[in-house]
DSSP file (Angstrom, degrees, kcal/mol; ACC not computed):
  #  RESIDUE AA STRUCTURE BP1 BP2  ACC     N-H-->O    O-->H-N    N-H-->O    O-->H-N    TCO  KAPPA ALPHA  PHI   PSI    X-CA   Y-CA   Z-CA
    1    1 A M              0   0    0      0, 0.0     2,-0.1     0, 0.0     0, 0.0   0.000 360.0 360.0 360.0 129.6   13.2    5.5  -17.8
    2    2 A D     >  -     0   0    0      1,-0.1     4,-2.3     4,-0.0     5,-0.2  -0.394 360.0 -94.7 -91.6 176.3   12.5    2.9  -20.5
    3    3 A L  H  > S+     0   0    0      1,-0.2     4,-2.5     2,-0.2     5,-0.2   0.894 122.7  50.1 -57.7 -45.4    9.9    0.2  -20.4
    4    4 A Y  H  > S+     0   0    0      1,-0.2     4,-2.7     2,-0.2    -1,-0.2   0.877 110.2  50.1 -67.8 -36.7   12.1   -2.5  -19.0
    5    5 A E  H  > S+     0   0    0      2,-0.2     4,-2.3     1,-0.2    -1,-0.2   0.910 110.8  50.6 -64.6 -40.5   13.4   -0.3  -16.2
    6    6 A A  H  < S+     0   0    0     -4,-2.3     4,-0.5     2,-0.2    -2,-0.2   0.915 113.2  45.0 -63.4 -43.0    9.8    0.6  -15.3
    7    7 A I  H >< S+     0   0    0     -4,-2.5     3,-0.9     1,-0.2    -2,-0.2   0.925 114.8  48.5 -65.7 -44.3    8.8   -3.1  -15.2
    8    8 A D  H 3< S+     0   0    0     -4,-2.7    -2,-0.2     1,-0.2    -1,-0.2   0.831 113.6  46.0 -66.9 -32.7   11.9   -4.0  -13.2
    9    9 A S  T 3< S+     0   0    0     -4,-2.3    -1,-0.2    -5,-0.2    -2,-0.2   0.430  83.9 125.6 -92.2   2.0   11.4   -1.3  -10.7
   10   10 A R    <   -     0   0    0     -3,-0.9     2,-0.3    -4,-0.5    -3,-0.1  -0.335  38.0-174.4 -63.2 138.7    7.7   -1.9  -10.2
   11   11 A R        -     0   0    0     -2,-0.0     2,-0.5     2,-0.0    -2,-0.1  -0.964  22.8-131.9-134.6 151.5    6.7   -2.5   -6.6
   12   12 A S        -     0   0    0     -2,-0.3     2,-0.5     2,-0.0    -2,-0.0  -0.914  21.9-161.7-104.8 126.8    3.4   -3.4   -4.9
   13   13 A V        +     0   0    0     -2,-0.5    -2,-0.0     1,-0.1     3,-0.0  -0.927  19.9 169.4-113.4 128.4    2.4   -1.3   -1.9
   14   14 A R        +     0   0    0     -2,-0.5     2,-0.5     2,-0.0    -1,-0.1   0.158  55.8  88.4-122.4  17.0   -0.1   -2.5    0.6
   15   15 A K        -     0   0    0      0, 0.0     2,-0.3     0, 0.0    -1,-0.0  -0.970  58.1-177.6-118.4 119.0    0.3    0.1    3.3
   16   16 A F        -     0   0    0     -2,-0.5     2,-0.2    -3,-0.0    -2,-0.0  -0.824  28.1-110.0-120.3 153.7   -1.8    3.2    2.8
   17   17 A L        -     0   0    0     -2,-0.3     2,-1.6     2,-0.1    -1,-0.0  -0.495  31.0-119.0 -75.6 149.8   -2.2    6.5    4.6
   18   18 A D  S    S+     0   0    0     -2,-0.2    -1,-0.1     2,-0.0    -2,-0.0  -0.441  81.3  95.5 -89.5  62.3   -5.5    7.0    6.5
   19   19 A K  S    S-     0   0    0     -2,-1.6    -2,-0.1     3,-0.0     3,-0.1  -0.991  78.0-100.0-148.1 150.6   -6.6   10.0    4.5
   20   20 A P        -     0   0    0      0, 0.0     2,-0.3     0, 0.0    31,-0.0  -0.285  41.4-100.8 -71.3 155.9   -8.8   10.5    1.5
   21   21 A V        -     0   0    0      1,-0.1     5,-0.0     2,-0.1     0, 0.0  -0.582  46.8-103.2 -73.1 134.8   -7.5   10.8   -2.0
   22   22 A E     >  -     0   0    0     -2,-0.3     4,-2.7     1,-0.1     3,-0.4  -0.291  28.3-118.5 -61.2 143.0   -7.5   14.5   -3.1
   23   23 A P  H  > S+     0   0    0      0, 0.0     4,-2.4     0, 0.0     5,-0.1   0.846 112.4  50.8 -53.9 -39.5  -10.4   15.3   -5.5
   24   24 A D  H  > S+     0   0    0      2,-0.2     4,-1.9     1,-0.2     5,-0.1   0.884 112.5  46.4 -69.4 -35.9   -8.1   16.4   -8.4
   25   25 A K  H  > S+     0   0    0     -3,-0.4     4,-2.4     2,-0.2    -1,-0.2   0.909 112.3  50.4 -69.1 -41.8   -6.1   13.1   -8.1
   26   26 A L  H  X S+     0   0    0     -4,-2.7     4,-2.7     1,-0.2     5,-0.2   0.907 109.4  51.8 -61.0 -42.0   -9.2   11.0   -7.9
   27   27 A S  H  X S+     0   0    0     -4,-2.4     4,-2.4    -5,-0.2    -1,-0.2   0.913 110.1  48.5 -61.1 -43.9  -10.6   12.8  -11.0
   28   28 A N  H  X S+     0   0    0     -4,-1.9     4,-2.2     2,-0.2    -2,-0.2   0.895 111.7  49.4 -63.0 -41.3   -7.3   12.1  -12.9
   29   29 A I  H  X S+     0   0    0     -4,-2.4     4,-2.2     2,-0.2    -2,-0.2   0.932 113.2  46.1 -63.8 -46.5   -7.4    8.4  -11.9
   30   30 A L  H  X S+     0   0    0     -4,-2.7     4,-2.1     1,-0.2    -2,-0.2   0.891 111.6  51.8 -64.8 -39.1  -11.0    8.0  -12.9
   31   31 A Q  H  X S+     0   0    0     -4,-2.4     4,-1.5    -5,-0.2    -1,-0.2   0.905 109.3  50.0 -63.6 -41.9  -10.4    9.8  -16.2
   32   32 A A  H  X S+     0   0    0     -4,-2.2     4,-0.8     1,-0.2    -1,-0.2   0.905 110.0  51.3 -62.9 -41.5   -7.5    7.4  -16.9
   33   33 A G  H >< S+     0   0    0     -4,-2.2     3,-0.5     1,-0.2    -1,-0.2   0.880 109.0  50.1 -62.9 -38.9   -9.7    4.5  -16.2
   34   34 A M  H 3< S+     0   0    0     -4,-2.1    -1,-0.2     1,-0.2    -2,-0.2   0.781 110.4  50.4 -71.4 -26.0  -12.4    5.7  -18.5
   35   35 A M  H 3< S+     0   0    0     -4,-1.5    -1,-0.2    -5,-0.2    -2,-0.2   0.561  84.6 113.1 -87.9  -8.5   -9.8    6.2  -21.3
   36   36 A A  S << S-     0   0    0     -4,-0.8     7,-0.1    -3,-0.5    -3,-0.0  -0.347  75.6-106.0 -63.8 142.6   -8.4    2.7  -21.0
   37   37 A P        -     0   0    0      0, 0.0     2,-0.3     0, 0.0    -1,-0.1  -0.300  37.7-172.6 -68.6 154.1   -9.0    0.4  -24.0
   38   38 A S    >   -     0   0    0      5,-0.0     3,-2.5    -2,-0.0     2,-0.1  -0.948  40.6 -71.7-140.9 162.2  -11.5   -2.4  -23.8
   39   39 A A  G >  S-     0   0    0     -2,-0.3     3,-1.7     1,-0.3     5,-0.2  -0.329 120.1  -7.8 -57.8 122.9  -12.5   -5.2  -26.1
   40   40 A G  G 3  S-     0   0    0      1,-0.3    -1,-0.3     2,-0.1     0, 0.0   0.663 114.7 -84.8  64.2  15.0  -14.3   -3.8  -29.0
   41   41 A N  G <  S+     0   0    0     -3,-2.5    -1,-0.3     1,-0.1    -2,-0.2   0.798  93.0 137.8  53.3  32.1  -14.3   -0.4  -27.2
   42   42 A L    <   -     0   0    0     -3,-1.7     3,-0.2     2,-0.1    -2,-0.1   0.772  47.2-155.2 -74.7 -26.3  -17.4   -1.6  -25.4
   43   43 A Q        +     0   0    0      1,-0.2     2,-2.0    -4,-0.2    -3,-0.1   0.916  20.7 177.1  47.3  49.9  -16.2   -0.2  -22.1
   44   44 A A        +     0   0    0     -5,-0.2     2,-0.3     2,-0.0    -1,-0.2  -0.466  40.1  91.6 -84.5  66.7  -18.4   -2.8  -20.3
   45   45 A Y        -     0   0    0     -2,-2.0     2,-0.4    -3,-0.2     0, 0.0  -0.961  60.4-139.4-150.3 165.2  -17.4   -1.9  -16.8
   46   46 A R        -     0   0    0     -2,-0.3     2,-0.5     2,-0.0    -2,-0.0  -0.977  10.3-146.9-129.2 145.6  -18.4    0.3  -13.9
   47   47 A I        -     0   0    0     -2,-0.4     2,-0.4     2,-0.0    -2,-0.0  -0.960  14.4-168.6-114.4 125.1  -16.2    2.3  -11.6
   48   48 A F        -     0   0    0     -2,-0.5     2,-0.7     2,-0.0    -2,-0.0  -0.935  13.6-147.5-114.3 134.8  -17.3    2.8   -8.0
   49   49 A V        -     0   0    0     -2,-0.4     2,-0.6     2,-0.0    -2,-0.0  -0.902  15.9-162.6-100.6 116.1  -15.7    5.2   -5.6
   50   50 A V        +     0   0    0     -2,-0.7    -2,-0.0     1,-0.1     3,-0.0  -0.891  20.9 161.4-105.1 118.8  -15.9    3.7   -2.1
   51   51 A R        +     0   0    0     -2,-0.6     2,-0.2   -31,-0.0    -1,-0.1   0.763  46.4  76.0-109.1 -33.5  -15.4    6.2    0.6
   52   52 A T  S  > S-     0   0    0      1,-0.1     4,-2.0     4,-0.0     5,-0.1  -0.561  70.9-133.9 -90.3 148.3  -16.7    4.9    3.9
   53   53 A Q  H  > S+     0   0    0     -2,-0.2     4,-2.9     1,-0.2     5,-0.2   0.865 107.3  58.3 -63.9 -35.9  -15.1    2.2    6.0
   54   54 A A  H  > S+     0   0    0      1,-0.2     4,-1.8     2,-0.2    -1,-0.2   0.909 107.3  46.8 -61.3 -41.6  -18.4    0.4    6.4
   55   55 A A  H  > S+     0   0    0      2,-0.2     4,-1.1     1,-0.2    -1,-0.2   0.898 112.1  50.4 -66.6 -40.4  -18.7    0.1    2.6
   56   56 A K  H >X S+     0   0    0     -4,-2.0     4,-0.8     1,-0.2     3,-0.7   0.931 110.4  49.7 -62.5 -45.1  -15.1   -1.1    2.4
   57   57 A D  H >< S+     0   0    0     -4,-2.9     3,-0.7     1,-0.2    -1,-0.2   0.867 106.8  55.5 -62.0 -36.2  -15.7   -3.7    5.1
   58   58 A A  H 3< S+     0   0    0     -4,-1.8    -1,-0.2     1,-0.2     4,-0.2   0.763 106.1  52.7 -68.0 -24.7  -18.8   -4.9    3.2
   59   59 A L  H XX S+     0   0    0     -4,-1.1     3,-0.9    -3,-0.7     4,-0.9   0.630  83.9  88.7 -84.9 -14.9  -16.7   -5.5    0.1
   60   60 A V  H XX S+     0   0    0     -4,-0.8     3,-1.2    -3,-0.7     4,-0.8   0.895  83.1  54.4 -54.5 -46.9  -14.1   -7.7    1.8
   61   61 A P  H 34 S+     0   0    0      0, 0.0     3,-0.5     0, 0.0    -1,-0.3   0.828 103.7  57.1 -59.8 -28.1  -16.0  -11.0    1.3
   62   62 A A  H <4 S+     0   0    0     -3,-0.9    -2,-0.2    -4,-0.2     3,-0.1   0.777 103.7  53.3 -71.9 -24.2  -16.1  -10.3   -2.5
   63   63 A A  H << S-     0   0    0     -3,-1.2     2,-3.2    -4,-0.9    -1,-0.2   0.644  81.0-170.7 -84.7 -15.7  -12.3  -10.0   -2.6
   64   64 A E     <        0   0    0     -4,-0.8    -1,-0.2    -3,-0.5    -2,-0.1  -0.269 360.0 360.0  55.6 -62.8  -11.7  -13.4   -0.9
   65   65 A Y              0   0    0     -2,-3.2    -1,-0.3    -3,-0.1    -5,-0.0   0.392 360.0 360.0-118.0 360.0   -8.0  -12.9   -0.5
């Protein structure tokens, strides 16, 4: 698959399974996020893993839409 095919076939999914992400997959996702480039390589961000429904519900107002 070339770049244009990947862009053209991209889809947004908003329906998720009600089960936690496996630890090895979560580790890979977090590792990829930490390796992502940032301006001046400052990596001025924080990554939070939110597991409980109460914490997710508390974050809803911050997302607005």
